[in-house]
VMD Tcl script that draws the C-alpha trace (Angstrom):
set ca {
  {58.24 -133.37 -27.40}
  {55.09 -131.49 -28.17}
  {55.04 -129.50 -25.12}
  {58.47 -128.09 -26.01}
  {57.28 -127.10 -29.58}
  {54.69 -125.43 -28.43}
  {56.43 -123.39 -25.67}
  {58.64 -122.64 -27.98}
  {56.20 -121.33 -30.58}
  {54.31 -119.25 -27.70}
  {57.83 -117.85 -26.83}
  {58.77 -116.70 -30.49}
  {55.40 -115.17 -30.83}
  {55.52 -113.48 -27.27}
  {58.98 -112.05 -27.92}
  {57.86 -110.65 -31.43}
  {54.83 -109.05 -30.06}
  {57.06 -107.45 -27.42}
  {59.49 -106.26 -29.72}
  {57.01 -105.16 -32.02}
  {55.60 -102.90 -29.29}
  {58.81 -101.52 -28.35}
  {59.69 -100.58 -31.77}
  {56.14 -98.70 -32.48}
  {56.62 -97.06 -29.15}
  {60.12 -95.62 -30.41}
  {58.94 -94.62 -33.75}
  {55.52 -93.00 -32.31}
  {57.88 -91.16 -29.59}
  {60.40 -89.94 -32.27}
  {57.67 -87.45 -33.65}
  {55.44 -86.83 -30.58}
  {56.24 -85.32 -27.30}
  {56.71 -88.08 -24.53}
  {53.85 -87.86 -22.07}
  {55.73 -88.42 -19.06}
  {59.13 -88.32 -17.66}
  {60.60 -90.87 -15.26}
  {60.74 -88.61 -12.30}
  {56.93 -87.99 -12.79}
  {56.26 -91.72 -12.99}
  {58.64 -92.19 -9.86}
  {56.25 -89.47 -8.04}
  {53.39 -91.15 -9.11}
  {54.35 -94.71 -8.09}
  {55.16 -93.26 -4.62}
  {51.81 -91.51 -3.97}
  {50.20 -94.87 -4.88}
  {52.60 -96.74 -2.28}
  {51.64 -94.30 0.31}
  {47.90 -94.87 -0.83}
  {47.51 -91.12 -2.09}
  {45.25 -91.92 -5.31}
  {44.43 -88.35 -5.94}
  {48.07 -87.18 -6.84}
  {48.09 -85.53 -10.23}
  {51.16 -84.18 -11.94}
  {50.83 -80.80 -13.29}
  {53.15 -79.20 -16.27}
  {52.75 -75.92 -18.13}
  {54.39 -74.56 -21.21}
  {56.22 -71.28 -20.83}
  {57.84 -68.50 -22.62}
  {61.78 -69.29 -23.07}
  {62.44 -65.73 -21.33}
  {60.27 -66.93 -18.55}
  {63.18 -69.59 -17.55}
  {66.04 -68.76 -15.62}
  {69.15 -68.58 -17.51}
  {70.85 -70.90 -15.01}
  {67.94 -73.46 -15.86}
  {68.85 -73.36 -19.43}
  {72.51 -73.79 -18.52}
  {71.62 -76.86 -16.25}
  {69.75 -78.33 -18.97}
  {72.45 -78.26 -21.45}
  {75.15 -79.25 -18.88}
  {72.91 -82.25 -17.95}
  {73.88 -83.58 -21.62}
  {77.48 -81.92 -21.81}
  {79.37 -81.86 -18.52}
  {82.13 -79.68 -20.19}
  {79.68 -77.04 -21.13}
  {80.76 -74.76 -18.28}
  {84.55 -75.17 -18.99}
  {84.47 -75.05 -22.85}
  {81.67 -72.89 -23.23}
  {80.29 -74.43 -26.25}
  {78.67 -77.47 -27.47}
  {80.57 -80.46 -28.39}
  {79.37 -82.54 -31.40}
  {80.56 -85.83 -31.59}
  {80.39 -87.70 -35.10}
}
mol new
graphics top color blue
foreach p $ca { graphics top sphere $p radius 0.5 }
foreach p [lrange $ca 0 end-1] q [lrange $ca 1 end] { graphics top cylinder $p $q radius 0.2 }
display resetview
């Protein structure tokens, strides 16, 4: 019985630590930019799996007028698939 109580105690502690870390991460990235995207992570993992440990992802900030208008439309359309049809953003309540 003591083993089950210890296991239950440590399980609750581990879950509360995981939940706390998750919540802290959510709160931090609400105000700070996310340091990487999932595609960057995927490329890094693929490089490691192919034993290429020298891979580094790079990014640079550019002015808005340096971005293609098609890219801006694509970024909006990724969130709202009806953007090209309607021509306006749909705000849901």
